[in-house]
C-alpha positions in Angstrom: -14.2 -33.2 -30.1 -12.3 -35.8 -32.1 -13.8 -39.0 -33.4 -12.3 -42.4 -34.2 -14.1 -45.3 -36.0 -14.2 -47.7 -38.8 -15.2 -46.5 -42.3 -18.4 -47.7 -43.9 -18.5 -46.6 -47.6 -21.4 -46.0 -49.9 -21.4 -44.6 -53.4 -22.5 -41.4 -55.2 -25.9 -39.8 -55.1 -27.2 -41.7 -52.0 -30.6 -40.1 -51.5 -32.6 -39.7 -48.3 -34.8 -42.6 -49.3 -31.8 -44.9 -49.4 -30.7 -43.6 -46.0 -34.2 -44.1 -44.4 -37.0 -45.4 -46.7 -40.3 -43.5 -46.5 -42.2 -46.4 -44.8 -40.1 -45.8 -41.6 -41.0 -42.0 -41.3 -43.8 -42.7 -38.8 -41.4 -41.9 -35.9 -38.5 -39.6 -35.1 -37.2 -42.0 -32.5 -33.4 -42.2 -33.1 -33.1 -45.8 -32.0 -36.0 -47.0 -34.2 -34.7 -45.1 -37.2 -31.1 -46.2 -36.5 -31.9 -49.9 -37.0 -33.3 -49.2 -40.5 -30.4 -46.9 -41.5 -29.4 -47.5 -45.1 -32.0 -50.2 -45.5 -32.9 -48.6 -48.8 -29.5 -49.9 -50.0 -29.4 -53.2 -48.2 -31.8 -54.5 -45.5 -29.1 -55.5 -43.1 -26.5 -52.8 -43.9 -26.6 -51.4 -40.4 -25.8 -54.7 -38.7 -22.1 -54.2 -39.5 -21.9 -50.8 -37.9 -20.6 -50.3 -34.3 -21.2 -47.2 -32.2 -18.7 -44.5 -33.2 -18.1 -45.8 -36.8 -18.0 -43.3 -39.6 -20.0 -43.2 -42.8 -18.2 -42.3 -46.0 -20.1 -41.2 -49.1 -19.5 -40.1 -52.6 -20.9 -37.1 -54.5 -24.1 -35.4 -53.6 -24.7 -37.5 -50.4 -28.2 -36.9 -49.0 -29.9 -35.8 -52.2 -33.6 -36.2 -52.6 -36.4 -35.1 -50.4 -35.9 -32.9 -47.3 -36.3 -35.2 -44.4 -34.8 -34.7 -41.0 -35.2 -38.4 -40.4 -32.1 -39.2 -42.6 -29.5 -37.6 -40.3 -31.5 -38.9 -37.2 -31.2 -42.4 -38.7 -27.5 -42.1 -39.2 -27.0 -40.9 -35.6 -29.3 -43.6 -34.3 -27.2 -46.2 -36.1 -24.3 -44.9 -33.9 -22.4 -42.9 -36.6 -21.7 -39.4 -35.4 -19.8 -38.3 -38.6 -20.3 -38.5 -42.4 -17.4 -37.8 -44.7 -18.3 -37.4 -48.4 -17.1 -35.9 -51.6 -20.1 -33.4 -51.4 -23.5 -33.1 -49.8 -26.9 -32.0 -51.0 -27.5 -28.6 -49.5 -30.7 -29.4 -47.7 -29.2 -32.5 -46.2 -26.2 -30.5 -45.1 -28.4 -28.1 -43.1 -30.6 -30.8 -41.7 -27.6 -32.8 -40.5 -26.1 -30.0 -38.5 -29.5 -29.0 -37.2 -29.9 -32.6 -35.9 -26.3 -32.7 -34.5 -24.6 -34.8 -37.2 -21.1 -33.7 -38.2 -20.4 -33.6 -41.9 -16.9 -33.3 -43.5 -16.7 -32.4 -47.2 -13.6 -34.0 -48.6 -14.0 -33.6 -52.4 -12.1 -36.3 -54.5 -10.0 -37.2 -51.4 -13.1 -39.1 -50.0 -12.5 -41.7 -52.7 -9.2 -42.7 -51.1 -11.0 -44.0 -48.0 -12.0 -47.7 -48.3 -14.4 -49.9 -46.4 -13.0 -51.0 -43.1 -10.3 -48.3 -42.8 -9.8 -46.9 -39.3 -10.3 -43.2 -39.3 -9.6 -40.3 -36.9 -11.5 -37.0 -37.4 -10.3 -33.7 -36.0 -13.1 -31.3 -37.1 -11.7 -28.1 -35.7 -8.7 -28.6 -37.9 -10.6 -30.0 -40.9 -8.5 -33.2 -40.8 -9.4 -36.7 -41.6 -6.7 -39.2 -40.8 -6.9 -42.6 -42.4 -4.8 -44.6 -39.9 -5.1 -47.8 -42.0 -3.6 -46.2 -45.2 -1.4 -43.5 -43.5 -3.3 -40.8 -45.3 -4.3 -37.4 -44.1 -7.2 -35.6 -45.8 -7.7 -31.9 -45.3 -11.2 -30.5 -45.4 -12.6 -27.1 -44.8 -12.4 -26.7 -41.0 -15.7 -26.5 -39.1 -16.8 -22.9 -38.5 -17.2 -21.9 -34.9 -20.9 -21.4 -35.3 -21.4 -24.9 -36.6 -19.2 -26.3 -33.8 -21.5 -24.6 -31.3 -24.6 -26.2 -32.8 -23.0 -29.6 -32.8 -21.7 -29.2 -29.2 -25.3 -28.5 -28.1 -26.5 -31.6 -29.8 -28.2 -29.7 -32.7 -30.0 -26.5 -33.4 -32.8 -26.9 -30.8 -30.2 -27.4 -28.0 -28.2 -24.5 -29.3 -31.1 -22.2 -29.2 -32.2 -23.3 -25.8 -28.6 -22.7 -24.5 -28.6 -19.2 -26.0 -32.0 -18.3 -24.6 -30.9 -19.4 -21.1 -27.9 -17.2 -21.3 -29.9 -14.1 -22.3 
């Protein structure tokens, strides 16, 4: 599945408390968490996001505590994809488990600017910045991860596998 949306950029070392502050961890409801997404950076940050937009981060995106709420909040805000220089490992795993696509772009992520229109082709590992005429190549998504994302996350994937057996 390909994605198109407007880029919303954040900096390096964005931790899970910036993505969704601890005071909002009383629910796992995607819609409730979504309206508070990135409120650790700016209270009204999410108000500029439209469904399908793409979050672009710097180095070590998702560092900090292990909370599944962080990828749920990003999905709840309407952003199905995060592109970053690099990701904290526990966030990386949690994101795919929750059904959030991550694309690791290294230094190339810095070329994407706020408001750029992007197209993501995960199976090819391609990020096209339509605004700037750039193409960024990332490691392509492994088939196993594609399967998890297609099922909406790890729980859906396991349910599908159990039904087939």
